C-alpha positions in Angstrom: 0.0 0.0 0.0 1.1 3.5 -0.9 4.5 2.4 -2.3 4.1 4.4 -5.6 1.3 6.7 -4.2 3.8 7.9 -1.5 5.6 10.0 -4.2 2.5 12.1 -4.9 0.7 11.8 -1.6 1.6 15.3 -0.2 0.7 16.9 -3.5 -2.8 15.4 -3.5 -3.4 16.1 0.2 -2.0 19.7 0.3 -5.5 21.1 1.0 -5.5 19.5 4.5 -4.6 22.0 7.2 -2.1 19.9 9.1 -1.1 22.8 11.4 -4.7 23.1 12.5 -5.0 19.3 12.9 -1.9 19.1 15.2 -3.1 22.1 17.2 -6.4 20.2 17.8 -4.5 17.2 19.1 -2.4 19.4 21.4 -5.6 20.9 22.8 -7.0 17.5 23.5 -3.7 16.6 25.3 -4.5 19.3 27.8 -7.3 17.2 29.2 -5.0 14.3 30.0 -4.5 13.3 33.6 -0.7 13.2 33.0 1.5 15.6 31.1 2.0 14.5 27.5 5.6 14.6 26.5 6.2 11.4 24.6 4.0 10.2 21.7 3.8 7.0 19.7 2.1 7.6 16.3 0.7 4.8 14.2 0.2 5.3 10.5 2.4 8.4 10.3 2.5 8.4 6.5 4.8 11.1 5.1 5.3 12.5 8.6 3.6 15.9 8.3 1.7 15.7 11.6 4.7 13.9 13.2 6.9 16.9 12.3 4.3 19.4 13.4 4.1 17.8 16.9 7.9 17.4 17.1 8.3 21.1 16.4 6.0 21.7 19.4 8.5 19.9 21.6 7.0 16.4 21.8 9.3 13.4 21.6 7.9 11.3 18.7 8.1 7.7 17.7 6.3 7.2 14.4 5.3 3.9 12.7 4.1 3.2 9.2 3.6 0.1 7.1 5.0 1.8 4.0 8.7 2.0 3.6 8.3 4.6 0.8 6.2 6.8 3.1 8.8 6.5 5.9 11.6 7.5 3.5 9.8 10.7 2.7 8.9 11.3 6.4 12.5 10.9 7.4 13.7 13.3 4.7 11.1 15.8 5.8 12.2 15.6 9.5 15.9 15.8 8.5 15.2 18.9 6.4 13.6 20.5 9.4 16.5 19.6 11.6 14.3 17.6 14.0 16.2 15.2 16.3 13.2 14.2 18.5 11.7 11.7 16.1 12.3 8.0 15.6 10.7 6.2 12.6 9.9 2.5 12.5 8.6 0.3 9.8 5.7 -1.7 11.3 2.1 -2.8 11.4 -0.2 -0.9 13.8 -2.1 -4.1 14.6 0.9 -6.1 15.8 3.6 -3.5 16.7 5.7 -4.1 19.8 8.3 -1.9 21.4 10.1 -2.0 24.7 8.9 1.5 25.7 5.8 3.2 27.0 4.4 6.6 26.1 2.2 9.4 27.5 0.0 9.2 24.4 -0.7 7.1 21.3 -2.2 8.7 18.3 -3.3 7.7 14.8 -4.5 10.4 12.4 -6.1 10.9 9.0 -8.4 7.8 9.1 -5.5 5.4 9.3 -7.6 3.2 11.5 -10.1 2.7 8.6 -7.4 0.8 6.8 -7.6 -2.0 9.4 -9.4 -4.9 7.6 -11.7 -6.2 10.3 -12.7 -6.0 14.0 -10.0 -8.4 15.0 -7.4 -6.1 13.5 -9.0 -3.1 15.2 -8.9 -4.9 18.5 -5.3 -5.8 17.9 -4.4 -2.2 17.2 -6.1 -1.2 20.4 -4.2 -3.8 22.4 -0.9 -2.6 20.9 -1.9 0.9 21.9 -2.9 -0.1 25.4 0.4 -2.0 25.9 2.4 1.0 24.7 0.8 3.5 27.1 1.8 4.5 30.5 -0.8 4.5 33.3 -3.3 7.3 32.6 -1.9 7.8 29.1 -4.2 8.8 26.3 -5.1 7.1 23.0 -6.4 9.4 20.3 -7.5 8.4 16.8 -10.0 9.4 14.2 -12.3 7.5 11.8 -14.4 8.2 8.8 -18.0 7.3 9.7 -20.3 4.9 7.8 -22.5 7.9 7.0 -19.6 9.7 5.3 -18.9 6.7 3.1 -22.6 6.3 2.2 -23.5 10.0 1.7 -20.4 11.9 0.9 -17.7 9.7 -0.5 -20.2 7.3 -2.3 -19.2 6.2 -5.8 -17.8 9.5 -6.8 -14.9 10.0 -9.2 -12.4 12.8 -8.7 -9.9 14.3 -11.1 -6.8 16.0 -9.8 -4.9 18.1 -12.4 -1.9 19.5 -10.5 1.4 20.9 -11.5 3.3 17.6 -11.6 0.6 15.1 -11.0 -2.6 14.1 -12.8 -4.8 11.6 -10.9 -8.1 9.8 -11.5 -9.6 8.8 -8.1 -12.6 6.4 -8.4 -14.6 5.3 -5.3 -16.2 1.9 -5.3 -18.4 1.3 -2.2 -19.4 -2.2 -0.9 -21.9 -1.4 1.8 -22.7 -5.1 2.4 -19.1 -5.8 3.4 -18.7 -2.3 4.8 -15.8 -1.5 2.6 -14.8 1.4 0.4 -12.4 0.7 -2.5 -10.3 3.6 -3.9 -9.1 2.9 -7.4 -6.3 5.3 -8.3 -4.6 6.0 -11.6 -2.1 8.7 -11.6 0.6 10.2 -13.8 3.7 11.7 -12.3 5.7 14.2 -14.4 9.5 13.5 -14.9 12.1 16.2 -15.3 12.2 15.6 -19.0 8.4 16.3 -19.3 7.5 12.6 -19.7 5.1 10.9 -17.3 5.1 7.7 -15.3 1.7 6.0 -15.0 0.8 4.1 -11.8 -2.3 2.2 -10.6 -3.2 1.4 -7.1 -6.2 0.1 -5.2 -6.7 0.9 -1.5 -9.5 -0.3 0.8 -10.9 1.3 3.9 -13.3 -0.4 6.3 -16.3 1.1 8.1 -16.6 1.1 11.9 -19.4 2.4 14.0 -19.1 4.0 17.4 -20.6 0.9 18.8 -17.9 -1.3 17.3 -15.2 0.9 18.6 -16.6 1.3 22.0 -17.0 -2.4 22.5 -13.4 -3.0 21.6 -12.1 -0.2 23.8 -14.0 -1.3 26.9 -13.1 -5.0 26.4 -9.4 -4.0 26.5 -9.8 -1.9 29.5 -9.8 1.7 28.3 -12.1 4.1 30.2 -13.2 7.7 30.1 -13.9 7.3 26.4 -15.0 10.3 24.5 -16.3 10.7 20.9 -16.1 14.2 19.4 -17.3 15.6 16.1 -13.8 16.0 14.6 -12.2 19.4 15.2 -14.6 20.3 18.0 -15.5 19.3 21.5 -19.1 18.6 20.5 -20.3 15.0 20.9 -19.6 12.9 17.8 -22.1 10.5 16.2 -22.4 7.9 13.4 -24.3 10.6 11.5 -21.3 12.9 11.3 -18.4 12.6 8.9 -15.4 12.1 11.0 -15.2 11.1 14.7 -12.3 11.9 17.0 -11.9 9.3 19.7 -10.1 9.9 23.0 -9.7 7.1 25.6 -7.6 6.8 28.7 -5.6 3.8 30.1 -6.4 3.1 33.7 
């Protein structure tokens, strides 16, 4: 996943306000019962949020399944002169490290890429094991409503300076899956283009699914926010921010 797409990911996602996103996370940290200094991030991608938080003084450990994404993330951190980040190649549903953290985060609907409830549960177990007592777990998900009513079976065309991309959505509401079929053309320095094709799949999880897994593992003080706010989140929204505390 993302091996070729990593090269154009930042260009396609440049409309996302990552500064605002990282500031939102930082505000959520203020409600933690312990001071948040060290953070483990799952699904860091090209490391934009990782670097934003590192610039705020947090010690970051960032994990991603894509080596290509991590290469870009490492170059980004090096270019910013950041020494408080460690990157690891790994799977968020079975990652183990001999260290615990004040917070575990996963952003940009990375959790929706987990293929089933067992993988979701495994991710939450990894997160729980990686947290200090009273540490916080924070992650966001796209809602089933967003997949049904907003993403749907739309097709998008991105015609950017060095990238042309056709993004086709293919929902399977019976299996609660959304397939993204991507065809993109990346411009070379000699004005020729490379063509790549990639299919990604996201999975739909309800608040009830997530809450059952969190409580089974032992998280408490679980909160569901409408993303970007402190208002209660619901399955009828578009993105939910989950915050849970380890006892």
